[in-house]
Structures are given as C-alpha cells and as structure tokens.
C-alpha positions, 0 to 999 in steps of 0.5 A: 683982718680978724675972723671969728665965729662967736661975738663973745669972743671978740677981746678973746681975738685980740688979747692973741691978735696983740701976743702975736704982733708983739713979736711978729708984727707983719704977720695977720691972725687970721679966720677961724677953721672950725669950732666945736665942743669948745676948741678953735682952730685959728691960723696966722695968715702970712701975707707975703705967701699968698699962695703957699709954699709954692716953688718959689719960696726959699723953705729955709728964709721962713719968717720966725713966726713958723717956728713952733717951738718960738711961737709956743713959748710967747704965748707961754710967756702971754699966761696961755696955758699946757702951751705944746708945739707940734711941729712935725704934723702934716700941718705945724701947730702950737696947741694951748689953753685958754684959762680965761674963757676956758677955750683949748685952741691950735693955731697954724701959720698961712694953712689957708687950705684949711680955710678954703675947706671949711668955705667949701662945706660953709656954700653946701651948708648954704645951699642945702637947709639942714645940713648944718644942722644934720651934721650936727646931730652927727657929731652928737651921735659919734662923740659919746661913742668915741667915733669922732677922736681923730685924735688923742683918745684911746682909738683914732677914729673919724675928725668932724671934717671926714663926717662932713665929706661922708655926709655930702658925698653920700648925700650926692650919691642920692642926688640931694647935694650938688658937686661944687667944684665938678667940670671946672678949669683951675683959676685957684691955686694953694702949695702945700709942703707934705712933710715938715720934716724932710731934708727934701721936703715935697711940695704939693701944689691943690686946685682949690677952685669952686663953683660961687653958689647963687640962689639958682643952686638950692635943693629942697630943704632936708628932713633932719629924722629921715636923714639920719635914718638913712644915713645909718643904714647906709653905712651900716649897711649899704657901702663897701669899705673894702671895695669903695671909696667916697670922693666928692669932687669926681665920685662921689661914690667911687671904685679904690681900683680907680684911685690907682691915678691919683696915688696907688697908697691911697687905697691902701687904709682901712675907709677911703674919703678923699679931700676935696682939694689936697687929692693925694690924702685920704683925710680917713688914713688914719682910722684902723680896722676895729675903729671901722668895726665899731663904726658900721656896728653902731650905724647899724645899731642906730639904723635899727633901733630906728626901723625895727624897734622903733625908737625916737631919734632922741633915745638914740641922740642925746640932745637930739630935741634941741637941735629940732627946735633951732633955726639954721641961719638965714643965707641971703644967695646972690642971684646969678648974673644973667649974660 
C-alpha cells in the first residue's frame, strides 16, 4: 500500500519504496502525513505492530528498520542527499533530500498516530467547506513572518499542525465547526513510546476514536475574508494565553488549571494546545515568550490593517488572490444509515 498526494510523485514514491524493500522486504511504505512547501513526511508501516508499542511488544527485539542509523545508511547508498538520522526525537525520523525531485523528506517507522491526525483533520475539512483554503491562507501569512518554523529556524514557532488545531478550536468556540471526538466510547487505540532514549520506555495508550462524517454533518461554507479577519482579531486581542488552553476534543477553550487532570506540566508553557489523540502532549510546548509576543503582535497588526486601515487581504497575505480563484475538492460523503 502506497499513499501519495500528487500523481506526479508516483515514480518518486515507488523508488523510495523499492529502496526500503531491498533490505526490509516485510515492511510496507505507507501514508503521507503532510505535504507543503516541497516537504514530505512518509510513514513505513509495520504490519506486525498495528497498535504501535503496545505492552506485548519487546522494545529490545524490534525489526532492524527501526534503527534510524541503518535506515539512513540505506538511503545514502541509494543516492539520496543530506541524509540525517534523528533517532532520539519524540518520533524518530530520518531527514533526507531527493536530488531528482528537489523534495525534502522525513521518514518515520510506524507512526500511525500522524496518519490518524491527518485523517481527523481531513474529516473536518470535508464537512466544513472553506477550511482547507483558510488553513493554506494562514500558512501563507505565517511562514514569511517566521511564525511557521517548528524547527530549523532562528526561533521556534508554530507547526502547521498546531495552527490547524488552533483554527479548528476557534471555529468550534463559535459553533462553526463540529466536534468529531466528543462523547464517544473508546473503540480504537494506538500505543506510543514517550522517549526512545530512556532506559525504561514509558508507553502511552492513545484513544484515536473519532466519528465518521456523513452528509448531515456539513456546515455552511466559510467566507475566506471574514474567517481570516476574525481569526486575526481573536488571536491578537481575545484569547487569554496566560489563563486559557485550546483542546478540540474536550474544550474547545478551557481553563489551564483544568488540565491538571491530564498532566500538571501541560500548562507550564507559554501556549497550550492539546493534541486530540495524545492527551499528554502540548503541540505548542516549544513556543517561547518571544515567539508568542511576535505572534500576537502580528495578529494585531493584521487585524488593525483590515479593520482600521481598510487594507485588502491581498495586501496582508502574499498569494491571497490565487487562493480566491482556487476551488476546493468535491467531497462525496455517504448518507447516514437508517436505523
């Protein structure tokens, strides 16, 4: 099974797949987690561990492909460039560059949680027309300002995933988006390891249950201009970062003190956005005070330019005119079954 985002990358994916299969024939090169600005995140699925690092898995007897150094060596031998193993990240990866396509890639082993996150966000986008375009517009605004650099930049700021959760939670707070996880019994779980470096790995069971969307879940289309204008106003002036947290599963906006039930350490950071599956993770824990202040100031600047100076959105977001001419993909949602 090989998932890809663009038909033009079919040969590229199969080349990576064949490289891995050459030495790890029992593994399956799986899904694409994220695709933006030429970056691609790939997942190698371990068919023998569909639930991840569950308690019955012996961490000392993992297949060789879980060794990031060995995987990096294979990719280097296959002609990929700038190969860099990152074995002790929360999700161990190998970063590399493909000279043929000029794509920068990250590859991880069996991080199905990332694929499930993508599926959850896709379901939200399917029932909320305009959300996809709004998320792209926010990224286009944030990236040039240095506000979409979760790693590798001079200052750690927000990941694309964090900005998406922040947007969803804000829309939920205005009753403009559904909650696809609320009031559901746990049906699906996935186990992760909090640290691959620790001698005694701490395993966490994640509830990855969410509701399948139907045609009855669809919301009215979002106005791109109004959505962005209100988004800037909310994050610049309304949200109280010191006292409030965002949680699209249980919130959407909640008091930081209430998070002690999950983990007292969750509320220690400047920004608090809880992962909808891995409930002990704050996806913005690396955003510091300087980055937060810059984010708030830029949101306020954009809001003032729209509401007071009457600037157009195209003057604030480079490429906005192209977004207005794009059409979101047509989604054929199933009709709900009759009882």
